[in-house]
N, C-alpha and C positions, 0 to 999 in steps of 0.2 A: 449062189447067195441070195436069196428074199426077205431079209429082214432089214432094211435099213430105213430108214427115217431121213426125209428129203426136208431141207428148212430152204424155202424161196425167202431172201431178202429184198424186201420193196419199201426202202426209206423214203419218206412224201418229199423230203425237200432235195433241190438238185440244184447247183449252182449253173451248172452247163446250160441244162435243156429241162426247167421246171416240166413237172409231169410229166415225164420220160415214161414213169413204170406204167401208166394207165392210157399214155397215148395210142392213137390209132397206129396200127404198124398192119397193112393189107387188109383193112377192113376189121380190125378188132384191137382191144387194148392189151396194149404190149405184154402185159404180164401172163394173159393167156396162153400165148407161145411155151412159157416157160413150166407152166401147171401142165398143159397137154404132154410135155416133154417128160415132166416127172411120173406123170398118170400112168405113161405107158411104156414105162421103165422096169422090166420085168424083177430088177433086184430091189425095186422101192415096195416099201409096205403100206408105210403112211408119208403124207405130205401135211405140211404145216406151212402156212405162208405168215411171216415175221412183217409185221407193218405199223405205222403208224396215220397209214393215209386209208380215210375211209373210203375213198374210191376204188382203194385195192382188196379192201376187205369185203366191200359188196360183190366184186368181181370173183373173188375167191370163194366165198357162201354159196355163188349160184352156181359155182362149176363144182359144188359138195366138199371144199376141202377146208379144214379147220384153219382158224385165224388165230394170232396169238399177237393182242395189243402189246406194242412196243414203247417202253414208256420214253419221254420226252429226252431223257440225260441218254439215250442210246439210240437219238436217231438225228442228232445233228453231225456239224463236219469233222467230230475230233471222236465220235463214238469208232471203235473197232468191228470189223466183222466177227471175229471170235467171242467178245464181249456180246454182242447182238446173238448170236446163234446159241452162246451158253443161256444168254436170258430165256431165248423161247426152249430151249433143252429142257431147263431146272424147272419153265414156270407150265407147260405144256405137255411133257415128255419126260417127265422126270424117271421113268421106270423102263425106259429104251437104254438097252444095253449092246445094240448092234451096231454095223457103219452109220455114220452120217455124213447125207451130200449135202453139201453148198451150192445151192443155185441163186443167180442172180436176177432178180424180173425184169432188169433192162437188158436182157440176152435173148431177144426173141428166135434168133436162129444158130443152131446147133446141129451136129449130124444126129442124127437119130438113134446109131446106137453108143454115143459116146457117154451117157450115162454107166451103161453096162460094163463098158469098156473099161473104164474107172474102176467100177467094183470087183470086176473081175480080177484085176491087177491089185488091187489092195487086198482081195483074199489070196490070189495066189503066192504073194511075194512075203506076206505078213506085215508089211511094212507099216507105217504110221500114216500117211496121207499120199494121195494121188492128187495130180493137177494135170490142166490138159493145156498145152504151149503150141503157140502157131509160130512158123518163122518169121523174122521180121522184115524178111524182103529188102526191099530200097532203103528203110529207115534203121541202118544197121550200125549197130556203135562205130563201127571204125572209121565210119562217114559222119559221125557228130561233130562240130568244131565249134568255138565260140566265136560270137560278132562283138569286137572291142566297140568302145564308144567313140572310138576315133575311123570306124568302117573296117579296120584290119580283121582280117579272118585269120583266125589261130587255131591249131590243134585242139581237142577238148580236153587232150591229154598225150603225154607223151612231145616230141619233139616235129615229128612227120604229117603233113595235112595228109588224111585220109587213109593213114599207115600204107599211102605208096600205091595204094589200089584204085583206079579207076574204071575198071570194070565190074558189075553187079557178081555175075558168075565166077571171080576171083574171092570173093570175100568168105573168109570160116561159116560154117555155120553157127547161125544164133537162133536163141527162139526168144519168147516172153510169153509170160501168162495170158490167156487170152479171154477168161472169164467163164467158158464154156462149163466146167465143172469142176468142183473141188471136193474129192472125198478123204475122209478121214476116219479114226477110230474114237472111240468115246476118250479113251485114255487120253490122247493127240489134243484133244478138244479141251479135255479138264487138266491140258497143263501136268498131266502126271508122268511124262515119257524122259527115263532118265538119259541125260546126254542131249536133251534138245536144247539148241541154243538159245541164249538173251534175247531179247528184244521182241517187236512186231511180230514176229514169223514163229515165235516159239510154238504155236499151237500145230503147226505143219510135224512138229515131232523131230527125230532124229534119222529117221529114214525117209527121206521126202522122196517120190519117184515122180514121172511126168509121162505123159502119152502125146504124141504127136497130133495136131490138125492142121490139114492145109490150108492156105493162103485164102482167106475168104471164107471159110467153112463156118467160121463163128464169127458173131456180128454183136458185139458189144455196146451199147446205145449211148455215147456220153455227146454227141452232138447233134445241130440238125442233119450235118451230112451222113452221119454214121444211121439217124432214123431214114432218112430216104433211100439208102442203099439196103436197108433191111426191107424196107416198104416192097421196091421193086423186085429184089429177090424172091422175095414171100408172094407175092403176085405172079411172079412168072411160073413158080413151084407148085403153088394152086389154083392157078388159072383165075383167079380171079380181076377181072379188069379195072383199071383205075377209076377212083370213085366209088364204087360197090362194097359193099360189105360183106363179110359170109353169114 
């Protein structure tokens, strides 16, 4: 497969970490790492950055990537991923009919073959969408609980605290979307798949598949701690000393 369109989503506002999409990570603006991943994927034919941030737009153009200006109503806290992606598609790539790859600018760390693995699965299974999933590790749903106002600890659901499990290795496998990649057909993004469930995830279609990543392979930056982790890993990987830039 070699005709996918990558749409990199880079909203300017962020409550958790303002400016995270262009914050320095291992000496480069964060979004640069995702642009690199998109440009190096064999299955991606064209890369488009959807943003309302002048900082991101300037970086994208300097790397030879097209920019789609995102309007304000699609750049606020209530805007959805699929609405922003559809806007970019209709505005800047209306004639594209192949697969679409959604990438987040605040994910500077993902396995080098992740995008192509997702595209290959999308093609081989003829499914509607493919997303990367990471193991939840110690943050398992069985270990979640409620802390009442009187400091009493209660199970989040059910009657037994932690489902009676106290060892991590005894927990059943569970995973969570890690933000590494989301590939989908145009029909799925356009909400044209028969049988797709209603609601905010309708754009995933009726046949949604997942590919696994190992714990820590993908870093989605939402907090200062995430930024420090990504910076440390990428500096170790690239050999860039602390404080230096590429």
